[in-house]
PQR file of N, CA, C, O and H, with PARSE charges and radii, in Angstrom:
ATOM      1  N   MET A   1     -49.538 -65.588 -91.309 -0.4000 1.5000
ATOM      2  CA  MET A   1     -50.517 -65.142 -92.263 -0.0000 2.0000
ATOM      3  C   MET A   1     -50.063 -65.542 -93.657  0.5500 1.7000
ATOM      4  O   MET A   1     -48.926 -65.272 -94.043 -0.5500 1.4000
ATOM      5  N   ILE A   2     -50.928 -66.172 -94.399 -0.4000 1.5000
ATOM      6  CA  ILE A   2     -50.600 -66.650 -95.740 -0.0000 2.0000
ATOM      7  C   ILE A   2     -51.521 -65.959 -96.738  0.5500 1.7000
ATOM      8  O   ILE A   2     -52.727 -65.855 -96.519 -0.5500 1.4000
ATOM      9  H   ILE A   2     -51.852 -66.392 -94.085  0.4000 1.0000
ATOM     10  N   GLU A   3     -50.937 -65.491 -97.831 -0.4000 1.5000
ATOM     11  CA  GLU A   3     -51.701 -64.839 -98.885 -0.0000 2.0000
ATOM     12  C   GLU A   3     -51.278 -65.364-100.238  0.5500 1.7000
ATOM     13  O   GLU A   3     -50.137 -65.781-100.436 -0.5500 1.4000
ATOM     14  H   GLU A   3     -49.957 -65.575 -98.009  0.4000 1.0000
ATOM     15  N   THR A   4     -52.218 -65.337-101.166 -0.4000 1.5000
ATOM     16  CA  THR A   4     -51.844 -65.555-102.555 -0.0000 2.0000
ATOM     17  C   THR A   4     -51.584 -64.176-103.134  0.5500 1.7000
ATOM     18  O   THR A   4     -52.238 -63.202-102.761 -0.5500 1.4000
ATOM     19  H   THR A   4     -53.146 -64.999-101.005  0.4000 1.0000
ATOM     20  N   ASP A   5     -50.650 -64.101-104.025 -0.4000 1.5000
ATOM     21  CA  ASP A   5     -50.211 -62.819-104.537 -0.0000 2.0000
ATOM     22  C   ASP A   5     -50.043 -62.929-106.031  0.5500 1.7000
ATOM     23  O   ASP A   5     -49.030 -63.443-106.506 -0.5500 1.4000
ATOM     24  H   ASP A   5     -50.119 -64.893-104.328  0.4000 1.0000
ATOM     25  N   GLY A   6     -51.016 -62.456-106.779 -0.4000 1.5000
ATOM     26  CA  GLY A   6     -50.965 -62.580-108.220 -0.0000 2.0000
ATOM     27  C   GLY A   6     -50.402 -61.351-108.902  0.5500 1.7000
ATOM     28  O   GLY A   6     -50.471 -60.243-108.370 -0.5500 1.4000
ATOM     29  H   GLY A   6     -51.838 -62.038-106.393  0.4000 1.0000
ATOM     30  N   PHE A   7     -49.852 -61.554-110.072 -0.4000 1.5000
ATOM     31  CA  PHE A   7     -49.287 -60.468-110.862 -0.0000 2.0000
ATOM     32  C   PHE A   7     -50.340 -59.408-111.173  0.5500 1.7000
ATOM     33  O   PHE A   7     -50.045 -58.213-111.171 -0.5500 1.4000
ATOM     34  H   PHE A   7     -49.796 -62.454-110.504  0.4000 1.0000
ATOM     35  N   ALA A   8     -51.545 -59.841-111.435 -0.4000 1.5000
ATOM     36  CA  ALA A   8     -52.608 -58.903-111.813 -0.0000 2.0000
ATOM     37  C   ALA A   8     -52.971 -57.936-110.687  0.5500 1.7000
ATOM     38  O   ALA A   8     -53.406 -56.814-110.949 -0.5500 1.4000
ATOM     39  H   ALA A   8     -51.785 -60.812-111.437  0.4000 1.0000
ATOM     40  N   SER A   9     -52.797 -58.356-109.454 -0.4000 1.5000
ATOM     41  CA  SER A   9     -53.165 -57.489-108.338 -0.0000 2.0000
ATOM     42  C   SER A   9     -52.198 -56.320-108.167  0.5500 1.7000
ATOM     43  O   SER A   9     -52.487 -55.379-107.428 -0.5500 1.4000
ATOM     44  H   SER A   9     -52.443 -59.267-109.241  0.4000 1.0000
ATOM     45  N   HIS A  10     -51.057 -56.375-108.844 -0.4000 1.5000
ATOM     46  CA  HIS A  10     -50.088 -55.284-108.774 -0.0000 2.0000
ATOM     47  C   HIS A  10     -49.951 -54.607-110.134  0.5500 1.7000
ATOM     48  O   HIS A  10     -48.840 -54.361-110.605 -0.5500 1.4000
ATOM     49  H   HIS A  10     -50.822 -57.140-109.444  0.4000 1.0000
ATOM     50  N   GLY A  11     -51.058 -54.316-110.744 -0.4000 1.5000
ATOM     51  CA  GLY A  11     -51.042 -53.714-112.070 -0.0000 2.0000
ATOM     52  C   GLY A  11     -50.541 -52.282-112.079  0.5500 1.7000
ATOM     53  O   GLY A  11     -50.208 -51.742-113.135 -0.5500 1.4000
ATOM     54  H   GLY A  11     -51.960 -54.516-110.362  0.4000 1.0000
ATOM     55  N   THR A  12     -50.486 -51.665-110.907 -0.4000 1.5000
ATOM     56  CA  THR A  12     -50.016 -50.283-110.832 -0.0000 2.0000
ATOM     57  C   THR A  12     -48.960 -50.153-109.740  0.5500 1.7000
ATOM     58  O   THR A  12     -48.866 -50.982-108.836 -0.5500 1.4000
ATOM     59  H   THR A  12     -50.756 -52.103-110.050  0.4000 1.0000
ATOM     60  N   ARG A  13     -48.187 -49.114-109.848 -0.4000 1.5000
ATOM     61  CA  ARG A  13     -47.181 -48.827-108.823 -0.0000 2.0000
ATOM     62  C   ARG A  13     -47.866 -48.599-107.475  0.5500 1.7000
ATOM     63  O   ARG A  13     -47.357 -49.021-106.437 -0.5500 1.4000
ATOM     64  H   ARG A  13     -48.263 -48.440-110.583  0.4000 1.0000
ATOM     65  N   GLN A  14     -49.016 -47.932-107.495 -0.4000 1.5000
ATOM     66  CA  GLN A  14     -49.761 -47.652-106.267 -0.0000 2.0000
ATOM     67  C   GLN A  14     -50.189 -48.948-105.572  0.5500 1.7000
ATOM     68  O   GLN A  14     -50.106 -49.049-104.348 -0.5500 1.4000
ATOM     69  H   GLN A  14     -49.429 -47.589-108.339  0.4000 1.0000
ATOM     70  N   ALA A  15     -50.638 -49.922-106.333 -0.4000 1.5000
ATOM     71  CA  ALA A  15     -51.040 -51.210-105.755 -0.0000 2.0000
ATOM     72  C   ALA A  15     -49.843 -51.921-105.134  0.5500 1.7000
ATOM     73  O   ALA A  15     -49.952 -52.500-104.053 -0.5500 1.4000
ATOM     74  H   ALA A  15     -50.706 -49.839-107.327  0.4000 1.0000
ATOM     75  N   PHE A  16     -48.708 -51.880-105.814 -0.4000 1.5000
ATOM     76  CA  PHE A  16     -47.494 -52.500-105.296 -0.0000 2.0000
ATOM     77  C   PHE A  16     -47.067 -51.826-103.997  0.5500 1.7000
ATOM     78  O   PHE A  16     -46.755 -52.508-103.021 -0.5500 1.4000
ATOM     79  H   PHE A  16     -48.619 -51.410-106.692  0.4000 1.0000
ATOM     80  N   GLU A  17     -47.048 -50.506-103.975 -0.4000 1.5000
ATOM     81  CA  GLU A  17     -46.677 -49.753-102.774 -0.0000 2.0000
ATOM     82  C   GLU A  17     -47.646 -50.031-101.621  0.5500 1.7000
ATOM     83  O   GLU A  17     -47.226 -50.159-100.471 -0.5500 1.4000
ATOM     84  H   GLU A  17     -47.302 -49.952-104.769  0.4000 1.0000
ATOM     85  N   ARG A  18     -48.914 -50.122-101.926 -0.4000 1.5000
ATOM     86  CA  ARG A  18     -49.936 -50.396-100.904 -0.0000 2.0000
ATOM     87  C   ARG A  18     -49.709 -51.767-100.261  0.5500 1.7000
ATOM     88  O   ARG A  18     -49.865 -51.924 -99.050 -0.5500 1.4000
ATOM     89  H   ARG A  18     -49.256 -50.018-102.860  0.4000 1.0000
ATOM     90  N   ASP A  19     -49.344 -52.745-101.070 -0.4000 1.5000
ATOM     91  CA  ASP A  19     -49.074 -54.087-100.536 -0.0000 2.0000
ATOM     92  C   ASP A  19     -47.838 -54.091 -99.630  0.5500 1.7000
ATOM     93  O   ASP A  19     -47.838 -54.739 -98.583 -0.5500 1.4000
ATOM     94  H   ASP A  19     -49.217 -52.617-102.053  0.4000 1.0000
ATOM     95  N   ARG A  20     -46.805 -53.382-100.025 -0.4000 1.5000
ATOM     96  CA  ARG A  20     -45.601 -53.315 -99.179 -0.0000 2.0000
ATOM     97  C   ARG A  20     -45.913 -52.638 -97.846  0.5500 1.7000
ATOM     98  O   ARG A  20     -45.442 -53.087 -96.800 -0.5500 1.4000
ATOM     99  H   ARG A  20     -46.805 -52.856-100.876  0.4000 1.0000
ATOM    100  N   LEU A  21     -46.693 -51.574 -97.873 -0.4000 1.5000
ATOM    101  CA  LEU A  21     -47.088 -50.891 -96.646 -0.0000 2.0000
ATOM    102  C   LEU A  21     -47.912 -51.823 -95.752  0.5500 1.7000
ATOM    103  O   LEU A  21     -47.740 -51.841 -94.534 -0.5500 1.4000
ATOM    104  H   LEU A  21     -47.076 -51.209 -98.722  0.4000 1.0000
ATOM    105  N   ARG A  22     -48.788 -52.576 -96.360 -0.4000 1.5000
ATOM    106  CA  ARG A  22     -49.605 -53.536 -95.598 -0.0000 2.0000
ATOM    107  C   ARG A  22     -48.719 -54.567 -94.909  0.5500 1.7000
ATOM    108  O   ARG A  22     -48.920 -54.870 -93.733 -0.5500 1.4000
ATOM    109  H   ARG A  22     -48.928 -52.561 -97.350  0.4000 1.0000
ATOM    110  N   ASP A  23     -47.740 -55.108 -95.633 -0.4000 1.5000
ATOM    111  CA  ASP A  23     -46.803 -56.066 -95.035 -0.0000 2.0000
ATOM    112  C   ASP A  23     -46.055 -55.453 -93.855  0.5500 1.7000
ATOM    113  O   ASP A  23     -45.898 -56.088 -92.812 -0.5500 1.4000
ATOM    114  H   ASP A  23     -47.577 -54.862 -96.588  0.4000 1.0000
ATOM    115  N   GLN A  24     -45.599 -54.227 -94.026 -0.4000 1.5000
ATOM    116  CA  GLN A  24     -44.860 -53.559 -92.949 -0.0000 2.0000
ATOM    117  C   GLN A  24     -45.731 -53.371 -91.710  0.5500 1.7000
ATOM    118  O   GLN A  24     -45.266 -53.562 -90.586 -0.5500 1.4000
ATOM    119  H   GLN A  24     -45.726 -53.712 -94.873  0.4000 1.0000
ATOM    120  N   ARG A  25     -46.971 -53.002 -91.910 -0.4000 1.5000
ATOM    121  CA  ARG A  25     -47.894 -52.834 -90.771 -0.0000 2.0000
ATOM    122  C   ARG A  25     -48.143 -54.165 -90.065  0.5500 1.7000
ATOM    123  O   ARG A  25     -48.184 -54.222 -88.836 -0.5500 1.4000
ATOM    124  H   ARG A  25     -47.349 -52.847 -92.823  0.4000 1.0000
ATOM    125  N   LEU A  26     -48.308 -55.223 -90.838 -0.4000 1.5000
ATOM    126  CA  LEU A  26     -48.521 -56.545 -90.247 -0.0000 2.0000
ATOM    127  C   LEU A  26     -47.303 -56.987 -89.447  0.5500 1.7000
ATOM    128  O   LEU A  26     -47.442 -57.536 -88.354 -0.5500 1.4000
ATOM    129  H   LEU A  26     -48.275 -55.177 -91.836  0.4000 1.0000
ATOM    130  N   LYS A  27     -46.112 -56.752 -89.987 -0.4000 1.5000
ATOM    131  CA  LYS A  27     -44.891 -57.125 -89.272 -0.0000 2.0000
ATOM    132  C   LYS A  27     -44.741 -56.341 -87.978  0.5500 1.7000
ATOM    133  O   LYS A  27     -44.310 -56.893 -86.966 -0.5500 1.4000
ATOM    134  H   LYS A  27     -46.000 -56.306 -90.875  0.4000 1.0000
ATOM    135  N   ARG A  28     -45.087 -55.080 -88.000 -0.4000 1.5000
ATOM    136  CA  ARG A  28     -45.037 -54.274 -86.772 -0.0000 2.0000
ATOM    137  C   ARG A  28     -46.007 -54.804 -85.729  0.5500 1.7000
ATOM    138  O   ARG A  28     -45.765 -54.672 -84.530 -0.5500 1.4000
ATOM    139  H   ARG A  28     -45.438 -54.632 -88.822  0.4000 1.0000
ATOM    140  N   ALA A  29     -47.108 -55.404 -86.182 -0.4000 1.5000
ATOM    141  CA  ALA A  29     -48.115 -55.959 -85.269 -0.0000 2.0000
ATOM    142  C   ALA A  29     -47.768 -57.383 -84.825  0.5500 1.7000
ATOM    143  O   ALA A  29     -48.515 -57.990 -84.057 -0.5500 1.4000
ATOM    144  H   ALA A  29     -47.304 -55.511 -87.156  0.4000 1.0000
ATOM    145  N   GLY A  30     -46.632 -57.922 -85.306 -0.4000 1.5000
ATOM    146  CA  GLY A  30     -46.203 -59.239 -84.871 -0.0000 2.0000
ATOM    147  C   GLY A  30     -46.540 -60.381 -85.812  0.5500 1.7000
ATOM    148  O   GLY A  30     -46.316 -61.546 -85.482 -0.5500 1.4000
ATOM    149  H   GLY A  30     -46.025 -57.429 -85.930  0.4000 1.0000
ATOM    150  N   TYR A  31     -47.071 -60.062 -86.971 -0.4000 1.5000
ATOM    151  CA  TYR A  31     -47.395 -61.103 -87.954 -0.0000 2.0000
ATOM    152  C   TYR A  31     -46.255 -61.237 -88.956  0.5500 1.7000
ATOM    153  O   TYR A  31     -45.488 -60.298 -89.170 -0.5500 1.4000
ATOM    154  H   TYR A  31     -47.253 -59.116 -87.240  0.4000 1.0000
ATOM    155  N   GLU A  32     -46.153 -62.405 -89.563 -0.4000 1.5000
ATOM    156  CA  GLU A  32     -45.149 -62.643 -90.593 -0.0000 2.0000
ATOM    157  C   GLU A  32     -45.870 -63.022 -91.884  0.5500 1.7000
ATOM    158  O   GLU A  32     -46.169 -64.194 -92.110 -0.5500 1.4000
ATOM    159  H   GLU A  32     -46.776 -63.168 -89.389  0.4000 1.0000
ATOM    160  N   PRO A  33     -46.147 -62.032 -92.724 -0.5600 1.5000
ATOM    161  CA  PRO A  33     -46.844 -62.346 -93.974  0.2800 2.0000
ATOM    162  C   PRO A  33     -46.020 -63.299 -94.832  0.5500 1.7000
ATOM    163  O   PRO A  33     -44.815 -63.113 -95.000 -0.5500 1.4000
ATOM    164  N   LEU A  34     -46.660 -64.289 -95.356 -0.4000 1.5000
ATOM    165  CA  LEU A  34     -46.017 -65.276 -96.217 -0.0000 2.0000
ATOM    166  C   LEU A  34     -46.817 -65.309 -97.510  0.5500 1.7000
ATOM    167  O   LEU A  34     -47.978 -65.718 -97.519 -0.5500 1.4000
ATOM    168  H   LEU A  34     -47.640 -64.440 -95.220  0.4000 1.0000
ATOM    169  N   ARG A  35     -46.207 -64.886 -98.578 -0.4000 1.5000
ATOM    170  CA  ARG A  35     -46.912 -64.767 -99.859 -0.0000 2.0000
ATOM    171  C   ARG A  35     -46.506 -65.884-100.814  0.5500 1.7000
ATOM    172  O   ARG A  35     -45.331 -66.227-100.943 -0.5500 1.4000
ATOM    173  H   ARG A  35     -45.264 -64.553 -98.570  0.4000 1.0000
ATOM    174  N   PHE A  36     -47.501 -66.429-101.467 -0.4000 1.5000
ATOM    175  CA  PHE A  36     -47.287 -67.409-102.535 -0.0000 2.0000
ATOM    176  C   PHE A  36     -48.044 -66.943-103.755  0.5500 1.7000
ATOM    177  O   PHE A  36     -49.140 -66.394-103.646 -0.5500 1.4000
ATOM    178  H   PHE A  36     -48.455 -66.150-101.362  0.4000 1.0000
ATOM    179  N   THR A  37     -47.463 -67.161-104.906 -0.4000 1.5000
ATOM    180  CA  THR A  37     -48.159 -66.798-106.135 -0.0000 2.0000
ATOM    181  C   THR A  37     -49.158 -67.903-106.498  0.5500 1.7000
ATOM    182  O   THR A  37     -49.070 -69.038-106.029 -0.5500 1.4000
ATOM    183  H   THR A  37     -46.573 -67.607-104.994  0.4000 1.0000
ATOM    184  N   TRP A  38     -50.089 -67.526-107.338 -0.4000 1.5000
ATOM    185  CA  TRP A  38     -51.069 -68.514-107.820 -0.0000 2.0000
ATOM    186  C   TRP A  38     -50.341 -69.642-108.543  0.5500 1.7000
ATOM    187  O   TRP A  38     -50.706 -70.811-108.421 -0.5500 1.4000
ATOM    188  H   TRP A  38     -50.160 -66.604-107.719  0.4000 1.0000
ATOM    189  N   ARG A  39     -49.318 -69.278-109.291 -0.4000 1.5000
ATOM    190  CA  ARG A  39     -48.544 -70.291-110.023 -0.0000 2.0000
ATOM    191  C   ARG A  39     -47.861 -71.264-109.057  0.5500 1.7000
ATOM    192  O   ARG A  39     -47.866 -72.472-109.295 -0.5500 1.4000
ATOM    193  H   ARG A  39     -49.022 -68.328-109.391  0.4000 1.0000
ATOM    194  N   GLN A  40     -47.274 -70.751-107.973 -0.4000 1.5000
ATOM    195  CA  GLN A  40     -46.648 -71.622-106.984 -0.0000 2.0000
ATOM    196  C   GLN A  40     -47.674 -72.574-106.373  0.5500 1.7000
ATOM    197  O   GLN A  40     -47.383 -73.749-106.153 -0.5500 1.4000
ATOM    198  H   GLN A  40     -47.270 -69.770-107.781  0.4000 1.0000
ATOM    199  N   LEU A  41     -48.858 -72.068-106.104 -0.4000 1.5000
ATOM    200  CA  LEU A  41     -49.896 -72.916-105.513 -0.0000 2.0000
ATOM    201  C   LEU A  41     -50.381 -74.001-106.463  0.5500 1.7000
ATOM    202  O   LEU A  41     -50.685 -75.115-106.036 -0.5500 1.4000
ATOM    203  H   LEU A  41     -49.094 -71.113-106.283  0.4000 1.0000
ATOM    204  N   THR A  42     -50.453 -73.679-107.743 -0.4000 1.5000
ATOM    205  CA  THR A  42     -50.986 -74.661-108.693 -0.0000 2.0000
ATOM    206  C   THR A  42     -49.922 -75.621-109.221  0.5500 1.7000
ATOM    207  O   THR A  42     -50.221 -76.781-109.505 -0.5500 1.4000
ATOM    208  H   THR A  42     -50.206 -72.774-108.090  0.4000 1.0000
ATOM    209  N   ILE A  43     -48.683 -75.145-109.354 -0.4000 1.5000
ATOM    210  CA  ILE A  43     -47.624 -76.002-109.890 -0.0000 2.0000
ATOM    211  C   ILE A  43     -46.915 -76.792-108.794  0.5500 1.7000
ATOM    212  O   ILE A  43     -46.503 -77.931-109.014 -0.5500 1.4000
ATOM    213  H   ILE A  43     -48.440 -74.203-109.123  0.4000 1.0000
ATOM    214  N   GLY A  44     -46.774 -76.189-107.617 -0.4000 1.5000
ATOM    215  CA  GLY A  44     -46.023 -76.853-106.555 -0.0000 2.0000
ATOM    216  C   GLY A  44     -46.712 -76.833-105.206  0.5500 1.7000
ATOM    217  O   GLY A  44     -46.137 -76.354-104.229 -0.5500 1.4000
ATOM    218  H   GLY A  44     -47.109 -75.264-107.438  0.4000 1.0000
ATOM    219  N   PRO A  45     -47.939 -77.347-105.129 -0.5600 1.5000
ATOM    220  CA  PRO A  45     -48.657 -77.284-103.851  0.2800 2.0000
ATOM    221  C   PRO A  45     -47.945 -78.021-102.712  0.5500 1.7000
ATOM    222  O   PRO A  45     -48.048 -77.616-101.554 -0.5500 1.4000
ATOM    223  N   ALA A  46     -47.230 -79.091-103.033 -0.4000 1.5000
ATOM    224  CA  ALA A  46     -46.501 -79.817-101.979 -0.0000 2.0000
ATOM    225  C   ALA A  46     -45.375 -78.953-101.424  0.5500 1.7000
ATOM    226  O   ALA A  46     -45.131 -78.952-100.217 -0.5500 1.4000
ATOM    227  H   ALA A  46     -47.146 -79.420-103.974  0.4000 1.0000
ATOM    228  N   TRP A  47     -44.684 -78.215-102.302 -0.4000 1.5000
ATOM    229  CA  TRP A  47     -43.617 -77.329-101.861 -0.0000 2.0000
ATOM    230  C   TRP A  47     -44.184 -76.215-100.974  0.5500 1.7000
ATOM    231  O   TRP A  47     -43.591 -75.864 -99.954 -0.5500 1.4000
ATOM    232  H   TRP A  47     -44.883 -78.216-103.282  0.4000 1.0000
ATOM    233  N   VAL A  48     -45.316 -75.673-101.365 -0.4000 1.5000
ATOM    234  CA  VAL A  48     -45.962 -74.631-100.559 -0.0000 2.0000
ATOM    235  C   VAL A  48     -46.319 -75.189 -99.178  0.5500 1.7000
ATOM    236  O   VAL A  48     -46.039 -74.558 -98.159 -0.5500 1.4000
ATOM    237  H   VAL A  48     -45.798 -75.958-102.194  0.4000 1.0000
ATOM    238  N   ALA A  49     -46.928 -76.356 -99.150 -0.4000 1.5000
ATOM    239  CA  ALA A  49     -47.297 -76.976 -97.872 -0.0000 2.0000
ATOM    240  C   ALA A  49     -46.074 -77.259 -97.015  0.5500 1.7000
ATOM    241  O   ALA A  49     -46.098 -77.021 -95.808 -0.5500 1.4000
ATOM    242  H   ALA A  49     -47.156 -76.869 -99.978  0.4000 1.0000
ATOM    243  N   ASP A  50     -45.003 -77.764 -97.625 -0.4000 1.5000
ATOM    244  CA  ASP A  50     -43.765 -78.033 -96.878 -0.0000 2.0000
ATOM    245  C   ASP A  50     -43.166 -76.747 -96.316  0.5500 1.7000
ATOM    246  O   ASP A  50     -42.661 -76.733 -95.194 -0.5500 1.4000
ATOM    247  H   ASP A  50     -44.984 -77.957 -98.606  0.4000 1.0000
ATOM    248  N   THR A  51     -43.222 -75.674 -97.090 -0.4000 1.5000
ATOM    249  CA  THR A  51     -42.694 -74.392 -96.640 -0.0000 2.0000
ATOM    250  C   THR A  51     -43.476 -73.878 -95.437  0.5500 1.7000
ATOM    251  O   THR A  51     -42.887 -73.436 -94.450 -0.5500 1.4000
ATOM    252  H   THR A  51     -43.633 -75.685 -98.002  0.4000 1.0000
ATOM    253  N   VAL A  52     -44.782 -73.935 -95.521 -0.4000 1.5000
ATOM    254  CA  VAL A  52     -45.627 -73.493 -94.406 -0.0000 2.0000
ATOM    255  C   VAL A  52     -45.364 -74.357 -93.176  0.5500 1.7000
ATOM    256  O   VAL A  52     -45.246 -73.835 -92.068 -0.5500 1.4000
ATOM    257  H   VAL A  52     -45.261 -74.294 -96.323  0.4000 1.0000
ATOM    258  N   ALA A  53     -45.274 -75.653 -93.359 -0.4000 1.5000
ATOM    259  CA  ALA A  53     -45.011 -76.556 -92.230 -0.0000 2.0000
ATOM    260  C   ALA A  53     -43.662 -76.258 -91.585  0.5500 1.7000
ATOM    261  O   ALA A  53     -43.544 -76.272 -90.360 -0.5500 1.4000
ATOM    262  H   ALA A  53     -45.371 -76.077 -94.259  0.4000 1.0000
ATOM    263  N   ALA A  54     -42.648 -75.991 -92.397 -0.4000 1.5000
ATOM    264  CA  ALA A  54     -41.318 -75.685 -91.853 -0.0000 2.0000
ATOM    265  C   ALA A  54     -41.330 -74.397 -91.044  0.5500 1.7000
ATOM    266  O   ALA A  54     -40.708 -74.319 -89.985 -0.5500 1.4000
ATOM    267  H   ALA A  54     -42.744 -75.980 -93.392  0.4000 1.0000
ATOM    268  N   ILE A  55     -42.027 -73.400 -91.535 -0.4000 1.5000
ATOM    269  CA  ILE A  55     -42.111 -72.132 -90.810 -0.0000 2.0000
ATOM    270  C   ILE A  55     -42.872 -72.306 -89.503  0.5500 1.7000
ATOM    271  O   ILE A  55     -42.468 -71.772 -88.470 -0.5500 1.4000
ATOM    272  H   ILE A  55     -42.533 -73.463 -92.395  0.4000 1.0000
ATOM    273  N   LEU A  56     -43.966 -73.046 -89.547 -0.4000 1.5000
ATOM    274  CA  LEU A  56     -44.734 -73.293 -88.310 -0.0000 2.0000
ATOM    275  C   LEU A  56     -43.914 -74.096 -87.305  0.5500 1.7000
ATOM    276  O   LEU A  56     -43.973 -73.828 -86.105 -0.5500 1.4000
ATOM    277  H   LEU A  56     -44.294 -73.479 -90.387  0.4000 1.0000
ATOM    278  N   ALA A  57     -43.156 -75.070 -87.777 -0.4000 1.5000
ATOM    279  CA  ALA A  57     -42.312 -75.872 -86.884 -0.0000 2.0000
ATOM    280  C   ALA A  57     -41.237 -75.003 -86.241  0.5500 1.7000
ATOM    281  O   ALA A  57     -40.946 -75.140 -85.053 -0.5500 1.4000
ATOM    282  H   ALA A  57     -43.107 -75.288 -88.752  0.4000 1.0000
ATOM    283  N   ARG A  58     -40.657 -74.121 -87.023 -0.4000 1.5000
ATOM    284  CA  ARG A  58     -39.628 -73.236 -86.481 -0.0000 2.0000
ATOM    285  C   ARG A  58     -40.202 -72.302 -85.434  0.5500 1.7000
ATOM    286  O   ARG A  58     -39.563 -72.034 -84.416 -0.5500 1.4000
ATOM    287  H   ARG A  58     -40.893 -74.010 -87.988  0.4000 1.0000
ATOM    288  N   ARG A  59     -41.391 -71.811 -85.677 -0.4000 1.5000
ATOM    289  CA  ARG A  59     -42.045 -70.943 -84.675 -0.0000 2.0000
ATOM    290  C   ARG A  59     -42.392 -71.697 -83.414  0.5500 1.7000
ATOM    291  O   ARG A  59     -42.264 -71.161 -82.314 -0.5500 1.4000
ATOM    292  H   ARG A  59     -41.910 -72.028 -86.503  0.4000 1.0000
ATOM    293  N   ALA A  60     -42.833 -72.944 -83.558 -0.4000 1.5000
ATOM    294  CA  ALA A  60     -43.203 -73.749 -82.391 -0.0000 2.0000
ATOM    295  C   ALA A  60     -41.982 -74.084 -81.548  0.5500 1.7000
ATOM    296  O   ALA A  60     -42.098 -74.253 -80.334 -0.5500 1.4000
ATOM    297  H   ALA A  60     -42.937 -73.380 -84.452  0.4000 1.0000
ATOM    298  N   ALA A  61     -40.811 -74.181 -82.172 -0.4000 1.5000
ATOM    299  CA  ALA A  61     -39.588 -74.536 -81.465 -0.0000 2.0000
ATOM    300  C   ALA A  61     -39.037 -73.374 -80.637  0.5500 1.7000
ATOM    301  O   ALA A  61     -38.210 -73.581 -79.749 -0.5500 1.4000
ATOM    302  H   ALA A  61     -40.716 -74.043 -83.158  0.4000 1.0000
ATOM    303  N   ARG A  62     -39.480 -72.185 -80.919 -0.4000 1.5000
ATOM    304  CA  ARG A  62     -38.982 -71.013 -80.183 -0.0000 2.0000
ATOM    305  C   ARG A  62     -39.491 -70.966 -78.772  0.5500 1.7000
ATOM    306  O   ARG A  62     -39.162 -70.043 -78.027 -0.5500 1.4000
ATOM    307  H   ARG A  62     -40.152 -72.016 -81.641  0.4000 1.0000
TER
END
C-alpha cells in the first residue's frame, strides 16, 4: 500500500495519532504501508519508483 503523506495532513496531534493507528491496523491485517511525501514525489520520482520496485522485488522473492 502506497500513500502520499503531506505535512498539512498532520496539522494536529490527533491527526498524527490517527495516522499511526491506521498504519498499525494495516500492518496487523498483513499490509505494509509505504509513505512518501509530496516533496519526495515531486523532487525524486525516480527514487520513489526505484524504492517501490525494490520492495516489490523483495516480496516476490519470498
